[in-house]
C-alpha positions in Angstrom: 2.8 -32.8 -18.3 1.8 -29.0 -19.6 4.4 -26.7 -20.1 2.2 -24.7 -17.8 2.7 -27.2 -15.2 6.5 -27.3 -16.0 6.8 -23.2 -15.0 7.9 -21.7 -12.7 10.0 -24.7 -11.6 13.6 -24.2 -10.0 16.2 -25.9 -11.6 18.4 -27.6 -9.7 21.8 -29.5 -10.3 22.1 -32.5 -8.0 25.7 -33.4 -8.5 27.0 -29.6 -8.2 23.9 -29.0 -5.8 23.5 -25.8 -7.3 20.5 -23.4 -8.5 20.8 -23.4 -12.4 17.8 -21.0 -13.2 14.5 -21.3 -12.7 11.7 -22.8 -15.5 10.6 -20.0 -17.0 14.0 -17.7 -17.6 14.9 -21.4 -20.1 14.1 -22.1 -23.1 13.6 -25.4 -24.8 14.8 -27.3 -26.9 11.8 -29.5 -28.8 11.5 -32.1 -31.5 9.8 -30.6 -34.7 8.7 -33.6 -35.4 7.3 -35.1 -32.5 6.3 -31.8 -30.0 8.1 -33.8 -27.1 11.0 -31.4 -25.2 14.4 -32.7 -25.7 16.7 -30.4 -23.6 16.6 -27.8 -22.1 18.0 -24.7 -22.6 19.0 -22.8 -18.9 21.2 -19.1 -19.4 24.1 -19.6 -17.5 25.6 -15.9 -17.6 23.2 -13.4 -16.4 23.7 -9.2 -15.9 20.8 -7.3 -15.0 18.6 -9.2 -15.7 20.4 -9.8 -19.4 22.0 -12.9 -21.0 24.9 -13.2 -23.0 23.8 -14.5 -26.4 25.0 -18.2 -26.4 25.4 -18.4 -22.9 23.6 -22.1 -22.4 23.4 -24.7 -20.9 22.3 -27.9 -22.6 20.9 -30.1 -20.5 19.3 -33.3 -22.0 15.9 -34.6 -20.9 17.0 -37.8 -20.2 19.1 -35.7 -16.9 16.0 -34.8 -16.5 15.7 -36.6 -12.8 12.4 -35.8 -10.9 9.6 -33.4 -11.7 8.6 -32.4 -8.1 6.3 -29.8 -7.4 8.9 -26.6 -6.4 12.0 -27.7 -8.8 13.4 -29.7 -11.1 16.0 -32.3 -10.3 19.0 -33.2 -12.8 21.7 -34.8 -12.7 24.4 -34.6 -15.8 27.2 -36.0 -15.8 30.7 -34.2 -16.4 32.8 -35.0 -19.1 35.0 -36.9 -17.2 33.0 -39.2 -16.3 30.9 -40.2 -20.3 
C-alpha cells in the first residue's frame, strides 16, 4: 500500500469508539533501514489548527486492525490490559 492511499483516511479507536484524526494530519514513524512504517503519531491536542509540541498519541503498526476505503481502525490496549 502506498502512502497516497493512506492519506485522508479517518483514524478510529475501536475500544473507545472515538475519532483520533485524519491521516495527513499525522506523522509516520518509519524505520530508516527497511522503510517500513512502525507507528502513526497522531496529534492529541489542537487549537485552531495548531498542535502543541510533544502532545501526540503513538500507535504502533501492530495495533492497526483494519484499513478500509475510508477509515483505519486501531485497537490499542489500555495500560492496565497489558
